[in-house]
N, C-alpha and C positions, 0 to 999 in steps of 0.2 A: 833456779828456785826450786827447792825441794818440796814435794807434796807433803802436807802434814798428815800422812797416813801411817798408822802403826800396825794395822792388822787387817786381813781380809779372809773371809771364809763363808762358803755357802751363799754367795750373792750378797754378802754384807761387808761393808767397808767401815772401819772405825778410825777416827782421826785422833790427834794427840790431846784432845779435850774429852775423850771418851764419848764423842757423839757418833751415833750410828747412822748408816745410810743403806737402805735397801736398794739394790741395783738390779734392774731387769733389762733384758734385751727383747725387743719386739720381733716376733717371728714374721717372716716374709708374708705379706698379704697375697693369698692365692687368687683373690678375685680380680678379674680383668677390670681395669679402670679406664679403658679407652672410651667406653660409651658413657653418654650423659646419664643414662639410667643407672648404670653400675655405680657411677660416682655419687649420684643422689642417694642411693641406697646406703653406701658407706658413710656418707655425711650424716644422714638421719640417724643411723645406729650410733655413731660417735657422739652426736649432740645429745641424744637421750641418755647415753652412758655417763656423761659428765656428772650427773647428779650423784653417781656412786662414789666419786673420788673427790669429795670436798676437802679442802685443805691446800697445802703447798707442796709442790713437787717440781721436778725439772725434767726437761726433754733435751737430749743431745743427739742430733742427727748428724752422724760423722761419716765423711768419705774416707774410708780406711785404705791406705795404699797397699797394693798386692805385691809381695816380694816376687822376684823372678822365679825362685824355686817353686813357689806356690802356683804360679802360672804354668810352669812346666808340668806339675803334677796333675793339672786338669786334662792333659792329653792322655787318652788310652793308647798304649803303644804295643806294637808287635814287631817282629823281626822282618816282616814283609817290606820290600823296598818302597812300596807306595806309602805305607804307614810311616816309615822312616823319613821320607821326603815330606810328608804332611806335617809331621812334628817340627822338622827343621824350618819349614816355611811359616808355621804357626808361631814359633818362638820369635821370629822377626816382628810379629805383630805386637810384641811386648815393649817395643821402643816407646819411650815416654812413660808417663805415670798411668798405671792401671789401678783402678780402685773399685771398691764395692761399698755400698751404703749399709751402715749398721745404726739402728736407732736404740738409744739407751733411755730408760726412765729411771730417775733416781729420786727416792723419797727420803727426806730427813726423818729420823725416828727419835723420839724423846729419849734422853739419856738419864732420866731420873729413875733411880731404883725404887720400886714399889715395896711397901711394907705390908705384909699380910698379917691380919689379926690372928693371933695364935692363942690356943688354950693354955699353952705353957708360957708363963711370964718370962722365963729365962730366954726362950727362943725369940720372943718379941723384942727384948732388950738387945739381943745380938743383932737382929735385923736392923733395929734403929741405929745401933753403933755402926754397922756396915754402911748404911745409907749416909750417915754423917761423914764417915771417912771418905766415901766416894765423892761427896760434894767438895771436900777439901782438895782431893787429888785433881778434880776437874779444874778447880781454880788455879792450882799450881802447875797444871799441865804435866802431871806425873804419868808416864806412858805405861800404865797398866790398868786393868779393870777387872771387876768381879765376874765370875762365871755366870752369876744370876743375870747380869746385865746382857751378856751374850744371848742367854735364853730368851730374855725379853725382846731383844732385837729380832731373833728368829721368829718369835710368835707374831710380832708386828709385820715382819716381811710376809708371812703367810696370810695375814689379814689383808694387807694391801694387794697381794697377788690375787686373792679372791675378788676383790673390788674391781681390779682392772680386767680380769677375765670375763666380767659381765659384758664387755664390748670389745675386747682386744685379746689377741693371742700373744702371749709372751712367756718367758721363762727366766728364772733367776740366773744372773750372769755367772758363767764359769770363771775359774781363776785366769784362764787365758783371755777371756773377754774383759775381765776387770783390768788386767795388765794392759791390754790394747787401749782401753779408754784412758787409763792413768798416764800412759806414755805418749798418747797421740798428740798432746799439746806441743810437744817438742819436735814432732815430725809432720805437722800439718802440711798437706800438699805433697808429701813425699812418702817414703817407705821406712817404717821402723825396723831396726835390726832384730835379730832373733831374740826369742824370749830370754829374760834375765831372772824371772821369778824362780825361786827354788820350788821343787815339787811339793815340799812340805815346809810351811813357814815355821821357823824355829821359835818355840815358846815353851814355857813350863808353867804348871799350875801349882801354887804353893798350898800348904795344908789348910789355909783359911779360905781357899777357893778363889784366890786372885790369879788371873792370867798375866804372865810377864812375857811379852814379846821380846825375843833376843836381839832383834835388830829393828831399827826404824824402817818401815816399808818404803819410805821415801828414797832409801838407798838404791832401790831397784827401779824407781820411777823418775829419778832426777837425771835427766839426759841432756843437760845443756845449761847455758847461761843466757838470760834474756836481757837484751839491751833495747830500751825504749827510745824512740824518736817521736816526732810530732804525729806522724801518720802511719808508722809501721813498727814492727818489732824485728830485731835481728836475733836469730838463734845461733849461738856458737855451740856446736855439739862436742862431745868428748873427743871425737876424731879430728877436731879442728875444722870440720866442714861447716859452712855457713848457709843458712836459709833465711827467708824473710816471710813475715806474716802481717796481715792487716785485717782490721775489723770495722764493721759498721753497725750502728744501732738502727733498728727499724722504727721509724717515726710514725708511719701511718700504714694501715692495711685496708683492704676493701671492706666497707661496712654496709653499703647499699646493695644487699644481696637478695635476689628473689628467692623466697623460701620454697616456692614450688619447683624451682630449678636452680640449685646452688652450684652446679657444675661450672668449671671454668674460672673459679676464684681460688685456685689452689696455691695461695700465696706462700705457703711453706714448701709444698711438694714441687714447686717450679724449679728448685735447685737441682732436682733429679734430671731435668731435661737438658742440663748443661754437660758438656764433655770435659769439664775441668772439675777437680775436687773442691766442693764448697761445703762448709760445715754450718750448722744452725744450732744455736743454744737458746732455749726458752725457759724462763722462770715462770711457772704457772701458779696462780692462786685462784682456786675455785671457791666461790662464795655462795652460800645458801641463798635461794631466791628471796626469802623474806628479809633477811639481813641486808641483802644487796639492794633491795628496793628502798629500805630505810636510808642506807648510806648514799645511794644515788640522789634521793630527795634532798639530803643534807648538802651534797655537793652542788646540786642544781641551785638550791636557795642561796648558797654561799656565792656561786658564780653570778647569780642575778643581782645580789647585793653589791658585789664589786662592780658590776656593769653600771648599776645605778649611781654609784659614787663617781665613776668616771663621767657619766652623763651630766650629773649635777655640777661637777667641777668644770664643765665646759671642755672636757678632753674626749678624744675619740677612743673608745674602748679597744683593747687589742683584739685582733682577729681570733687569736687562740681562745679568748674568753667567750666569744660568740660561738665558736665551734664547740666548746665545752658545754654551753647551754643547750645547743641543738642536739649534741650527741647524747647527753645524759637524759634529755627528754625522750629521745628515740629509744634508748635502752630501757627506760622506765616502762614505756609502752610494751616492748617485747617481753619484759620480764613478768608481765601480768599472766603469761602462759605458764608460770611456775618453772621456767627454765633457770638454771643457775647462771650466775654472772662469772665470766672468766677474765681474770686480769693477767695479761701476758707482757713480759719484757723479752724482747727478741734481739739476738746478736747474730750477724752473719760474719763468718770468718773464713779465710782461705790463705794458702801459702804457696811459695814457689822457691826454686833453687837460686834465683837471682832477683835483684831489684827491678831489672828490666822486664823479666817475665811477669813479676808481680804487677807491674804497671799495665801490661797487656791484659792480665786477669781482671784488673780493676774495671777497664773499659767493658769487658765482656759481662761482668757481674752487673754493672750499672745499667747496661742496655737490655739484659735478659730478665732481670727481676723487676719487670715493669709493673707488677701488681702492688708493689710496696714503695714507700718513700724511704730512702736510706740517707743517713746523716753520719758524718765522721767527726766527732769532737776531737780537737787537737790534744795531744799529750794525755790521752786516756786509753792508750792501747793495752797497757798492762792490766788495767782493771777489766777491760773487755776480754782479754786472754783468760783471766781468772773466772769469768762468767761461765766457762765451760766446766767448772767444778763447783760443787755446792758449798764448799768451805771458803771460797774466795770472797772478796769484798762485794762482788755482785754489781749489777747494773744500777745506775742512778734511778731513783723512784720516778723521776720526771719522764722516763721513757716507758712507763707502764701504761698499757693500752687496755681499757675495759671493753669487753665485747660480749655479746650474747653467745651462747654455746654453739649456735649455728654458724656464726662467722669463724669461730675457732675451728670447728669441724670442717668447714668448707676449705680450709687451708690444707687438708689431708696431711696432718703433721706426722702420721705414723706410716704412711704408704711409701713403698720403695718400688723401683722398677726392676726387681729381680726377674729374670726371664731365662728360660731354657734349663739345661741340666748343669750340675756342678762339675761334671766330668764328661768326657766323650771325645768328639772331634769338633774342630772349629767350623761352625756353620756360616758365620758372617757377622754383621754389625747391625744394631738397631739404628733408628733415626738419629738418636743422640750419641752415636759412636760407641755404644757399649758392645763388647764382644759377646757372642752367643755360642754356647756349646750344646751339642746334641748327642745323646746316647739312645739310639732307637731300641735298644734291648731293655732299657730301664722300666718302661711301663709294665712289661710282663714280669720282669725279675724283681722289682722293688715296689711298684705301685699297685699291683694286683688288678691290672686292667689290660685290655687288648692293645697290642702294639701297632695296630694298623695306622697307615699314614695316608692322608688324602692330599692330592695336589690338583689344583684347578686353575686354569688360565687359558687365555686365548692364544692364537698363533703368535709365536715369537715372544711369549711371556717368560720363557725359561723354565717351565715346569718339567720338561723332559730332561734338561741338563741337571736340574736339582735332583730328580729321581736317580739319574746316573751317578751323581756325586755321592748320594747316600748309599747307593748300591755298591759303588767302587770301594767306599770306606768299609762297609760290612764285609765285602770280599777280602779286603786286606786284614780284617780281623778273623778270617778263617771261615766265613760263611759260604754256603753253596747257594746258587741263584737260578731262578727261572724267569725269563723275560718274554712277554708277548709284545711283538713289534708290529703295529698296524700299518706303518708307513713303509716298512721294508728296508730302511737304511739308517734309522736314528741310532741304532745300537751296534752298527757294524764295527766301530772302533773299540768296542769294549775289550777286545783281546789285548789292546795295548797296555791294559792294567797288569798284564802278566797272567790273566786267567786262561785256563784251558776251556775254549768255547766250542760248544756243539751247536752249529747253526742249522736249523731245519726251516726250509722255505716251502710253505704250503701254497704252491702255485700250480697252474696247469703244467703237467709234465715235470713237476718238481719232486720234492721228497714225499714219501708216503708215511702214513701212520696206521697203527692197528687199534681200532676202537676197543678191542677186547683185552688189551694190555696197557690200559691207561693208569692202572694202579689204584683206582678208587672204586669200591664196590658200588654197583648200581649206575655208574656213569654210562656204561655201554647201552643199558636199557633205555635210558633217557635219550641218548643219541639216536638209537634205532627208531624211537617214536618220532623224533623230529624229522628224520628222513622219510620214513614209510607211513606214518600215521597222522601227519599234519596236512594231508591232502584233502580229506573228506570232512564234511561238517555233520554227516549223518551219524547219530549216536550209536545206532545198531551196527553200522559198518565199522565204526571206530572200535567198538567192543570186540567184534569178531577179529579184526586185525590185531588188536592188542593181545588177545588170547593166542593167536597163531604165532606172533612174534615171541611171546613168552615161551611157548612150547619149543620153538626153534632154538631159542637162547639156552634153554635147559639142556637140549641135546648138544649144543656147542660146548657147554661147560663140562660135559662128560667126556669130551675128547682131549687128547694130549695136545694137539695143534688147534689153537683157537684164533681164527681170523675171519674175514668176510667171506672167503671161499668156503670155509667150513659152515658158515651161517647159510650160504646159498645152498649147499648140499643138504643141510637140515631142512630147509624149506622144500627142496625137491623131494625129499623122503616123505615129508608130510603130505605133499600133493599126491604122491603115488599111493599112499594108504588111505586118503580121504575119499569118502563117497557122498557126503552131503553137498548138494549143489551150491548152496550159498558159500560154503567154506571153500569149495573147489574154485569158485569164481575169485574169491579174495586171494587165494594162494597163487592163482595164475597171474593176477595183477601184481602181487609182491614179487614173483619171479621175473615178470616183465620189467619191474622197477630195478631189479638187480642187474638185468641186462642194460638198462639205461645208464646205470652207474658205471658199468665197465666201459661203455662207449663214450662217456663224458670225461674229458680231461680232468676236471675238478673232482668228479666222482671217483676216479682211479686213485686219488690221494688216500681214500679210505681202505685201500687194499694192500696195506703194508704187511710184510711177512711177519710171522710170529717169531719174536725174539725171546720168547719165554720170560718176558718182563723187562722193564727198563733197567739200565745200570747207570744211575746218575753219579755214582762214585768215580766213573771214568772221566768225568768232566767237572769243572768248577762252576760253569754257568752254561745253561742251555737257553738259546734264543730261538724263538719260533716266529718266523716272518709270516704275517697274515695279510699282507698287502694285496694278495690276489683274491681276497674274499670280499663279497659285496653284501652288506647287511641292509635289508629293506627297512623302510620307515614304518611299515605296518606288518600285517601278517604275510609270511613268505608265500609267494604264489607260484613261482617257477622252480624248477629243479635246482638251478644254480643258487637261488636264494635260500632254499632249504639246506643245500649242502654248505653254504657259507655259514649259516646259523649253526649247523651241526659241528662244523670244524672249529668255529669260535668256541663252542662249548667243549669240544674235545681238547682244545689247547689248555683251557683252564683246568679241566680234569686231569690232563697230562701233568700239569704242574703239581697238583695235589698228589698225584700218583708218584712222581719223582720223589717228593719229600717224604712220603709214607715209607719209602724204602731206605731212608736214612735214619740213623739213631736220633732220638729226641734231643740228645745233648748237642748235636750239631746245629749251629745257627744257620738259618735259611732266610732268604728274601725272595719275594715274588712280585714282579712288576706286571700289572694288568693295565696297559696303555689303552685309552679310550674305553674304559671299563663299562661305560653306559651301554655298549652294544650287548653285553651279556644280560642286561636287565630289560631287554626288549622282549624276552620270552621267559616263561615261568621257570623252565629248568635252569636257565642262567641265573635268575634271581635267587633260586634255592642254592645254587652252587656258590655264588659270591657270598651270600649271607653265611653259608656253612664255613667258607674259608675264613671270613672275618671272625666268626665266633670261636673257631677252633685254633686260631693262629697262636694264641698264648700256649695252649697245651702242646702244640706241635713245634713250638719254638720257631715260628715263621714271622717275619716282618713283612706284611703285605703292603704294597704301594699302589694305590688306586689313582689313575690319572684320567682327568676329563677336561674338555675344553670349556664347556659352558657350566656356570654355576647352577643354572636352572635344571641341569640333568640330575641334580641331587634332590630335587623338590619332593620326589615320592619315596625317599628313603626313610623318612620319619625319624624314629629314635636312633637309627643306625648312625646318624651324624654325631650325636652326643655320646652314645653308648659304645660305639665300636671303633671310633677313630681317636687315637691319642694326639698326634700332631696333625695340624691342618695348614696347608700353604694355599692362600687365596691370592692369586696374582692378577695380572692385567685383564680387565674385562672391557668389552667394546660397546656396551649399551647400558642404558639406565636400568632396564629390566634385569640384565645380568648383574649389574652392580648391586641392586636390591637383594638378589638371591645370594650374591657373594657375602654381603654384610650379614645375612642370616647364617651362612656357614661359619662366619667368624664370631657368632654370638652377639652381633651388634644390630639386632633387628630394628631397634628404634632410632637408629641414626638417620640423618638426612641423606637419602640416596642421591639426590640431585647434586649436593656438595661432594659426596664421595665419588660420584661418577667422574668428576674432573681429576680427583686424586688417583683413581684406578687407571684412568686413561694416561696419566703421566708416568706410571710405573715403568722403570727400565727392566730389561730382562733380568730375572732373578729377584726382583723386588716385589714386595706385597705385604699383606697382612698375614701374620703367622700366629697360630694358636699353639702353645706348647702343651706338654702332657698334663700340666696342672691347670689348664684352662685360661692361662694369662695371654693377653693379646698385645702384640707389638708390631709396628711397621718396621720392616728390616730388609736388608739387602743380603742375599746369599752370595758368598764369595768362595770359589773353589780353590783349595790348596792341596797340592802345589798347582800353580797357574797353568801348567801344561795340560791339566785335565780339561780346561775349557777349550783348548785347541783340539783336543781329541774328540770331545763330545759335541762341539758346536755344529748345529745343523743348518745355520742360516746360509742361504744360497749366496755365493760370492759372484761378483760380476767378472766376466771373462776379460782377459787382457785386451786392451784396445777400446773398451767401452767408455 
């Protein structure tokens, strides 16, 4: 069956009767709809906006099949073996039908040429003649039209665009999007072949302003023969391949909706939660509230009169008649609020490559679309197929459902479950089996936001594995990395990715570092204050020590060799020259503390030799083991506690210093595991916030890991302003669950209900917020699967247990 389309341009389609249609594509809704509050906000905005679009129009929510080559293009690829293995494993995920939802709005436009009153009588007569000729051509279906008509169509398209933009983001359909819609009917449930549209549709304009298309556009949209049976259509494509489609009318939708909480009645949007491609076609007629009330009153009076006739004749009135009376009375009551009345005819359609698979889909659709009553009239499949185009015979008027704007809006007809990035690496699947891609660079490079990533989850939640997966992928893309490992073994196998790893273990008698060569200006001063000046609470003593530390540090900076030994010599020189008793006392105490450091195994870690600066270019990834450090719950009291805090601070500063020695063009990642420890003291808070705020300009992707969601409670705006992606995984208490919901932007959700959900999460599963603020429940899946074997830190039972 050829589509009766002769021309398409700038989001306008013209059929063989010179009727125009403005075609728009709804932009993906960036608002997360997981929470009831977000849903109610979207529903309210849509219900109010309906008064802007009075008239008739169509909505086609289509599950477009994704071609294998398009799937392959979603992977960012390098020549690194890990990247090659990742893409190969990811391509296997394309088995079966992959699809993405695209929502079209199509508005029929009047095809009557308007006659403008002219001062010149000759021009007026020419316009009148042109209009008469156009009317005759419409009747005879002559496939040409006047350029003035196209101009009228474009003006109407702009008018309707402004109307819809009052409550919806959308754009005029491109030629590719038009072709996808026009050909989709022949490939429902499958994948359409490559584009057949010519780049420029051939047409010429005659001297009298008539546009003559050279070819019927149906030539490029006619992709098969339709054979109708009682309950399905067989599609025989030009390649002789066969597929099957079936359609249902929607007989009833939820109408008893609580206006204060209309969430959970998404009778249109529910097709998005299915892992099979299902299409929805809706013919919309929005009626002015005043006219609607009059028509409803007439309809109610007519129904009551018919009911009376049945009763007087001794017959039982049909149930449908009683429903009509109740429904119209209810609508009359609601329409007193001056909301428009929305008349909707809805068709559900889906397809499969075989009749057996189609039968499986039938069962799934009927069981999953529980918010609607579906009916399948026999031998009406071709008409229902045509309902996905505005020039078809359309749906029988008997299936039109009048509803107030709130019921229509509660269906969330324009919302899609787009999530993640369009390209990147394969991250995993959502709850409804949709594949998710992630590009950690995109927030900084395209979205003008900080690229930081937050990962939160209890023991065994999979947050560390997820961080390693992201880091390994970034390394395979050429990134340099710095990892702080608080457990001392979680990242030991990172070298298996092929990375040249520099392992530094900050333990007693372990590796040493030089506080004066961390690479970030000012970090050494903060570290010295933590070690030497956090002992006393007396302000005068603190000020004197601060001045002495500053003088010694200035002397160190003037030397070629800068390390803790040089700092000790500078303090000794100050002591020798000092005569003021109170200053001598403090210098003696500082020198005594230097001796304590040298005699303390953990203190000797600070006495690393001066290497004249770090050289991160010699390694791909530097991992610092901080498992030997003990962070106190409160203010550090013992020397070991002060040293632990100082070394934690030094590690973060070292990471910043490593990256400052690399070109800005080099991609970098930095993992701070158990990052809450740095926020237990003021210098650490400043350093972490500085890292997050500067990450975009330094081309760093910071990954912040914490066990407890409550650890983020005091970060304030940092959660929304500084983190692009957020992974909120398994939590082990109702308090932590409430905090986790806040991290995901779902503050108003029921924490008691979600506690059970969070407790049931498997490793790598959780609520994930993407860079655009959308929320989905998903499962992270590492590809290739050998990564999980490398990175898994779950203790294994010994043989024989």
